[in-house]
N, C-alpha and C positions, 0 to 999 in steps of 0.2 A: 598237613592235617592228619593227626593220628585218630584212629577210630577204636572204639571199645565194642566188644561183642560178648554178650552173655550167652551161655549155652554154646560156647564156641567150639566145643568138641562133639556136638551132636551133628546130625545129618545136615540140616540147613545151616547151622552155625559154622561147620567146617567149610561148607561151600561158600559162604559169605567171606570167611577169612582168606580163602584162596584167591579172592578178587581184590584184596586189600594189601597195602604195603605196611608191614610191621604193626598189625592190629594187637591190641591188648585183649587177650583171651581170658575170659572169666568163666569158670565152670567148677562144679563139684569135683573133688571134695575141698579144694582150696578156698572156694568162694561160694557162699550161700546167698543167692540173690534175695531171699526172703528175710535176711538178717540186716536190720538197719545199721548195726554197728560195723558190719563188713563194708557197707557203702560209705560210712563216715571215715573209715580208715583208708579209703582209696586215695591215691596220690596222682598228681599230674593234671594237665588240661587236655581237653579233647575237642576236636572239631566235628566229630560225628559219633553216633552211638546206635548200636542195634541191640535193643532189649529183646532178646530172642529166646531166652531160657523158657522151657515149658515141659510139662509132663501130662500124661493121661492116666486115668486110674480105672476106667471101666465102671462097674457097679450100676447097671441100668435100673435096678430095683432100688429106689431110694430108701426103702425100709431096711435094706441091708448095707447101707453106706456106713463104713467105719469112720468114726470121728477123726481118728489119726490120719486117715487117708484124705479126708476132706481138708483138714488143716494143712496137709502137705501140698495138695494141689493149689490151694489158695496162696500159700507162700511162694511157690514156684511161678505160677502163672499170673497172679495179680500183684502180690506184694512186691515181687521183683521189678515189675513195671512202675509201680507207684514210687517205691523207694529210689529206684534208679533214676526216674524222671526228676524227682526232688533233688537228688544230689547233683545230677548233671546240669540242672538249671543254674547251679553255682559254678560248675567247672568247665562248661563249654567255652570256647574262645570268646574274648571280649567282643569280637565282631559278630558273634552269634554262631549258630550251628544247626544241625539237624539230627533228630532222633526218630528212629523207626522202631515201633513196638510190634512184635509179632503177635497177631491175634490168630484168626482162623476163619474159614467160612462158617465154622460153628459159632463165631461171634456175630453172625448176621442171620443165622437160621438154626433150627434145633438139630442136635445130634443125640437122639434118644438113648443110644447105648452108652453114653457117658454124660449124664446131666450136669455133673460138677464141672467137667471140662467146658461144656457149653456155657455154664454160668460165668466161669472165670473169663472166657474169651469174649462174651458179651460185655463184661465189665471193662475189659481192656479197651474195646471200641468206645464205650461210654466215657472212659477216662481220657482217651485221646481227644475226643470231640469237645469235652468240657474244659480240659486243661490247656488246649491249644491257644485260645485267645490271650490268656495272661502270659504265656511263654512268648507269644509273638511280640509283646511289648519289650521283651528282653532280646529280641532278635533271633529267637529259637523257633524252628519249625518242628512240629510233632505230628507224625502220621502213623496209621496202622496198616500192617500187611496182613491180608486175609487169604492165605493159600488154601486150596482144596486139599484132598488127600495126597500126601507127598510120600515118596518112597524112602521112609526113615523108620527106625525101630519103634517109633511111637504107634505106628499102624501095625497092630498085632496080626499074627498069621490067620486067625479065625476070621477077622474082619476083612483081610485081603481076599479071602476065598469068596466072600459074599458081595464084594464091590462090583457095581455095574459100570463104573467109570475107570479109565486108566489112571494109574498113579502118576503124579507129576515128579519130574526129576529135581533133586535138590539144587542143582546148578541153575535150573530155570527160575526157581524161586529166589535164589541168591541174586541173579541178575535183575529180577523184579525189585528186590530189596534195594539195590543200588539206584535203580530208576526212581523209586519212591524217595530215597534219601535226597535226591536232587530236585524233587518236586518243589516248585516255588510256592505252591499253596500249602496250607496247614490245616490240621484237624480233619483230614480225610481218611477214609478206609478204602484201601485198594484191594480189589478182588483178583486173585491169581488162580487161573484155571489153565488147563492145557492150551498153550499157544494163545493165551488171552490175559492181558493185564489192564484192568480198567478201574477207575474210581467208582465206588458204589454211590448210587443216587438215593439219598434218604428222602422219603416223602415227608412233607410237613405235617405236623399234628393238626387235625381239623379243629376249627373253633378259635376263639381268641387266645392269645398267648398269656 
């Protein structure tokens, strides 16, 4: 079962690849996850995929958010998951497979110092929950990984100085990603915090559906 890893040269991606046999590593500059043509040109079949590419841009004051930065983060964090899921739905093994999309705790709660990051990570969780049922009919499981602050370059120095919680090691997040990959359920968002990996419990919307 060969696995595909986007953002495979980043902190979490490198740690995931270290746990796999012969993964296909997709990362910039060779592969732009936000480019649908790059996904269409992908060759081969896969039994598993980690849609892990992602960036942060900062800009807590939305009045100062540059359009080019907004488009860049949407391309990396959301389009990469959407286009990747779409293509992998055709390329995973005939017997099915499993996809893990990296979101963040920011996909479940607000991260005020990077609203665009928060928005894209919320969108990843929504995509996973909504796309999972149709993929299940194809024998494919789709789940989201929602780690807290992890010791990678995406956590800038200024933010590190003001954190009140310890950073999570990339290897711990990678091990959690493999656990989620093997989860028999689908459409779940897994919270990853220091020494704790649990599926998030979504409360139902009040009133009639």
